[in-house]
C-alpha positions in Angstrom: -12.4 21.7 39.9 -16.1 21.1 40.5 -18.9 21.7 38.1 -22.1 22.3 40.1 -25.7 21.7 39.3 -25.3 20.7 35.6 -27.7 18.6 33.3 -25.5 16.0 32.2 -25.7 14.2 29.1 -22.9 11.5 29.5 -23.3 9.9 26.1 -23.5 6.5 27.4 -26.9 7.1 29.2 -30.1 8.0 26.9 -31.8 9.9 29.9 -29.7 13.0 31.1 -29.8 13.8 34.9 -29.0 16.7 36.9 -25.7 16.6 39.2 -22.0 17.7 39.9 -19.0 16.6 38.1 -15.9 16.7 40.0 -12.4 16.8 38.4 -9.0 16.2 40.0 -5.4 15.9 38.2 -7.1 16.0 34.8 -9.4 13.4 35.1 -13.2 12.7 36.1 -13.5 11.8 39.6 -17.6 11.6 39.9 -20.1 12.3 37.3 -23.8 13.0 38.8 -24.9 13.3 42.5 -23.8 15.8 44.7 -19.9 16.4 45.4 -18.0 18.9 47.4 -15.0 20.8 46.5 -12.0 21.1 48.4 -10.1 24.1 49.6 -8.8 25.9 46.9 -10.7 24.2 44.1 -12.4 26.1 41.1 -16.1 26.0 41.5 -18.3 26.5 38.2 -21.8 27.0 38.8 -23.4 25.4 35.8 -26.9 25.9 36.5 -29.1 26.1 33.5 -26.2 24.9 31.3 -25.8 21.6 30.0 -22.6 19.2 30.3 -21.6 16.9 27.4 -18.2 15.2 27.0 -15.7 16.8 24.5 -16.8 16.1 21.0 -14.5 13.8 19.2 -14.1 13.5 15.3 -13.0 10.1 13.9 -11.6 11.1 10.6 -9.9 14.6 9.5 -6.9 16.3 8.2 -6.7 19.0 10.8 -3.5 20.4 11.3 -2.1 18.9 8.2 -3.9 21.1 5.9 -3.7 24.4 7.7 -6.2 27.3 7.6 -5.3 29.5 4.5 -4.4 26.2 2.4 -4.1 24.5 0.5 -2.4 27.3 -1.8 -2.4 30.2 0.7 -1.2 27.7 3.8 0.8 24.5 4.1 -0.6 21.2 3.1 0.8 18.0 4.1 -2.0 15.9 3.6 -0.9 13.8 0.4 2.5 12.5 -0.7 1.6 12.4 -4.4 5.1 10.9 -5.5 4.5 7.4 -4.1 1.2 5.4 -4.5 2.3 3.0 -1.7 3.2 5.0 1.3 2.3 3.1 4.7 5.6 4.4 6.5 4.4 8.0 6.6 3.0 9.2 10.0 0.4 11.7 10.2 1.9 13.3 13.3 5.2 14.2 11.3 2.9 16.6 9.1 0.9 18.2 12.1 1.2 21.7 12.9 -0.2 22.5 16.4 -0.2 26.3 15.7 -2.9 26.1 12.8 -5.6 28.4 13.6 -8.4 25.7 12.9 -7.4 23.9 15.9 -8.2 26.6 18.2 -11.5 27.3 16.4 -12.4 23.5 16.6 -11.5 23.4 20.4 -13.9 26.7 20.7 -16.7 24.6 19.3 -16.3 21.7 21.7 -14.3 19.7 19.4 -11.4 18.3 22.0 -10.1 15.4 20.1 -9.8 14.4 16.5 -8.2 11.9 14.1 -5.6 13.4 11.6 -3.5 11.7 9.1 -2.9 11.5 5.6 -5.5 12.3 2.4 -6.6 9.7 0.1 -4.3 10.1 -2.7 -2.3 7.0 -2.1 -3.4 3.4 -2.2 -1.6 3.1 1.4 -1.2 6.5 2.6 0.3 6.3 6.3 -0.9 6.4 9.6 -3.5 8.3 11.5 -3.4 9.3 15.0 -5.5 10.8 17.8 -4.7 14.3 19.1 -6.3 17.0 21.5 -7.2 20.3 20.1 -4.8 22.1 22.6 -1.2 21.7 23.0 2.1 23.6 22.1 3.6 20.4 20.5 2.2 17.5 18.8 3.8 15.2 21.7 1.9 17.2 24.2 -1.5 16.8 22.5 -1.2 13.3 21.3 -3.6 10.6 22.8 -2.5 7.5 20.7 -0.4 7.0 17.9 -1.3 5.3 15.4 -4.9 4.6 15.4 -5.1 3.2 11.7 -3.3 2.8 8.6 -4.9 4.8 5.7 -6.1 3.1 2.5 -8.0 4.4 -0.4 -10.3 3.2 -2.9 -12.2 4.8 -5.6 -11.6 7.9 -7.7 -8.6 9.9 -5.9 -5.8 7.3 -6.3 -6.9 6.9 -9.9 -7.0 10.4 -10.8 -4.0 11.5 -8.8 -1.5 8.6 -10.2 -3.1 7.9 -13.7 -0.2 8.9 -15.5 2.1 6.7 -13.5 0.9 3.4 -12.5 -2.8 3.2 -11.9 -6.1 4.1 -13.7 -8.5 1.5 -12.7 -10.2 0.4 -9.3 -8.7 -3.2 -10.3 -5.0 -1.8 -10.0 -5.8 -0.1 -6.6 -7.0 -3.3 -5.3 -4.2 -5.5 -6.6 -1.5 -2.8 -5.6 -3.1 -3.1 -1.8 -3.1 -6.9 -1.8 0.6 -6.8 -3.3 1.8 -4.8 -0.4 -0.1 -6.8 2.2 1.4 -10.2 0.6 5.0 -8.6 0.7 4.5 -7.3 4.3 3.2 -10.4 5.3 6.1 -12.7 3.9 8.6 -9.8 5.5 6.9 -10.5 8.8 7.2 -14.4 8.5 10.7 -14.1 7.6 11.6 -12.0 10.6 9.7 -14.4 12.7 11.8 -17.3 11.5 14.9 -15.6 11.9 14.3 -15.2 15.3 17.5 -14.0 17.0 19.6 -15.2 14.2 20.8 -11.7 12.5 22.2 -13.5 9.5 18.8 -14.6 8.6 16.8 -11.5 9.1 15.3 -10.0 6.0 16.8 -6.5 4.9 15.0 -3.7 6.9 12.1 -2.2 4.9 10.2 0.7 6.2 7.2 0.3 4.5 6.8 -3.5 5.5 7.6 -2.6 9.2 4.8 0.0 9.1 2.1 -2.6 7.9 3.1 -5.1 10.6 0.6 -3.6 13.1 -2.1 -3.9 10.5 -1.3 -7.8 9.9 -1.3 -8.4 13.5 -4.4 -6.5 14.3 -3.2 -3.7 16.6 -4.5 -1.2 14.0 -7.1 -1.4 11.5 -6.8 -0.4 7.9 -8.7 2.9 7.7 -10.7 2.5 4.4 -11.5 5.6 2.2 -14.3 4.5 0.1 -17.5 6.2 -1.0 -19.3 4.0 -3.4 -21.0 0.5 -2.4 -18.8 -1.4 -4.6 -15.5 0.2 -3.4 -16.6 -0.6 0.4 -17.4 -4.2 -0.5 -13.9 -4.4 -2.2 -12.4 -3.0 1.1 -14.3 -5.4 3.2 -13.2 -8.6 0.6 -9.7 -7.7 1.0 -9.8 -7.1 4.8 -11.4 -11.0 5.1 -8.9 -12.2 2.7 -6.0 -11.0 5.1 -7.7 -11.3 8.2 -7.2 -7.8 9.1 -9.5 -5.2 10.9 -11.1 -2.3 9.0 -13.1 0.7 9.2 -15.0 2.2 6.4 -14.3 6.0 6.1 -16.8 8.4 4.3 -19.2 5.2 3.4 -21.2 7.6 1.0 -23.3 4.6 -0.2 -23.3 2.8 3.2 -26.8 2.9 3.2 -27.4 0.8 0.0 -25.4 -2.0 1.5 -26.7 -1.7 5.4 -26.9 -5.5 5.6 -23.4 -6.1 4.4 -21.8 -4.0 6.7 -23.6 -5.2 9.8 -22.6 -8.6 8.7 -19.2 -7.8 8.7 -19.3 -6.2 12.0 -17.3 -3.0 11.0 -17.4 0.7 12.3 -18.2 3.4 9.8 -17.5 7.2 9.8 -20.0 9.1 7.6 -19.1 12.4 5.6 -18.4 14.8 4.6 -22.2 15.6 4.1 -22.2 19.1 4.3 -20.8 19.6 0.8 -21.4 19.3 -3.0 -21.2 16.3 -4.8 -17.8 17.2 -6.4 -17.3 13.9 -8.2 -19.6 11.1 -9.5 -19.1 8.7 -6.8 -21.0 11.3 -4.4 -24.1 11.2 -6.3 -26.0 9.1 -3.7 -24.9 11.5 -1.0 -27.5 12.0 1.6 -27.9 13.2 4.9 -30.1 10.0 5.9 -27.1 7.8 5.5 -25.8 8.0 9.2 -29.4 7.4 10.4 -30.1 4.6 8.4 -27.0 2.7 9.4 -27.5 3.5 13.2 -31.0 2.2 12.9 -29.7 -1.3 11.3 -27.2 -1.4 14.3 -23.9 -0.5 12.7 -21.6 1.7 15.2 -21.5 5.1 13.4 -19.6 8.2 13.5 -20.4 11.5 11.9 -17.4 13.1 10.3 -16.4 16.6 8.6 -13.1 15.3 7.1 -11.8 18.7 8.0 -11.2 21.0 6.5 -13.3 20.0 3.8 -16.0 21.0 6.3 -14.6 23.3 8.7 -14.1 21.3 12.0 -16.3 23.4 14.1 -19.4 22.3 12.3 -19.2 18.8 13.5 -22.2 19.2 15.8 -24.1 20.8 13.3 -23.5 18.0 11.0 -24.9 15.6 13.7 -28.1 18.1 13.9 -28.5 17.6 10.1 -28.5 14.0 10.4 -31.1 14.2 13.2 -33.2 16.6 11.2 -32.9 13.7 8.4 -34.5 11.1 10.8 -31.3 10.0 12.8 -32.2 9.6 16.4 -31.1 12.3 18.7 -29.2 10.1 21.2 -27.5 8.0 18.2 -26.4 11.1 16.7 -24.6 12.6 20.0 -23.0 9.2 20.1 -21.8 9.7 16.7 -19.6 12.5 17.8 -18.6 11.4 21.3 -18.3 7.7 22.3 -18.7 6.2 18.6 -15.7 7.8 17.5 -13.8 7.3 20.6 -14.6 3.4 20.0 -13.7 3.8 16.5 -10.0 4.9 17.3 -9.6 2.7 20.3 -9.4 5.7 22.6 -12.6 5.0 24.6 -10.8 4.4 27.9 -9.8 8.1 27.9 -12.5 10.1 25.9 -16.0 10.0 24.2 -18.0 9.9 27.7 -18.3 11.4 31.0 -17.5 8.6 33.3 -15.3 8.4 36.2 -11.6 7.6 35.4 -11.6 9.4 31.8 -9.9 12.5 30.7 -11.9 15.6 32.0 -13.0 17.0 28.7 -16.4 18.6 29.3 -18.0 20.9 27.1 -20.9 23.2 28.6 -23.7 24.7 26.6 -26.6 26.6 26.8 -28.8 24.1 24.8 -28.7 20.9 22.7 -25.5 21.4 20.7 -27.1 19.7 17.6 -29.2 22.7 17.3 -27.5 25.5 15.4 -28.4 28.4 17.6 -26.9 26.7 20.9 -23.7 28.4 22.2 -20.8 26.8 23.6 -20.1 28.4 26.9 -17.3 26.5 28.3 -14.8 24.0 27.1 -12.6 22.1 29.7 -10.0 20.0 28.4 -7.9 17.8 30.5 -9.3 19.5 33.6 -8.4 23.0 32.7 -10.9 25.6 31.2 -9.5 26.2 27.6 -12.3 28.4 26.2 
């Protein structure tokens, strides 16, 4: 496929440029300049149109809490019977035929991270998935991309009558699980090939080994500043990677987040302050954090905010003062880096997946229309 004469916003160069985009075998071959199609290749004249990388969401529950849910449809977001559930895999609850996935694709969202919610101290793994595919295996980009853990009100509320009623208990239970998994991992290493010395197989501890070895980060649900600091403190104690999800009060501790060198995913902001820990929610947060030099992704937390409004959320952050280019990066290359899939998606660069969105204007402006969506080198919308 050859896209001719587009105004290209590649998400890594701040200044857009006019040129062609050549696609072969589902990959970007060249971006910018002039290119020629071979016989039989599809040519799209994009004169007057704007080309962007497919939008990427760093944190959602798309495909797990389905359109029509939670009461009218299926809801596989939270396992409420077990406060420590790292062995659960988000991809096992994903429904590729969920109507909301098609809607997300039509809006230009081509890749999302999906996984468990925030009912548990440890909820299981997120995975990165394209918004097109008949099966989860066909659509998956990378699995896993992070281990969900949660701080604040949600674990307290949902497990109050069983085992957890304070923030101190949340932190203690997370530490307990990480210590136990670390001991289990050490015992496995010391056993070597001696099967008699191997500890009894434990699925929960096995699931935490990639966290302890740094293969995947803790994906920490934290709204309040104190919860964010607790998450950072525990990550330091165990020497593990961490990303901060939601980060509602992140602007109040921007210096600490910058010093910690973490990536943050801000949102959902286009919703009511439904609980006390959200009272400082503001559209200024992503802009303030980005201005402080912190890598920011903007999220919908779909279906909290419908997935198709991801670019609108970035536009509202711009309205509140965020630099427009940084806002674009917050729904493209930054979430790709947040998830460790920047080698495939998040920008228009040769060698990456051919996920291209053609629009008739700035996608961060509400009256702009998505004209075409190309995913894996095929026109899908």
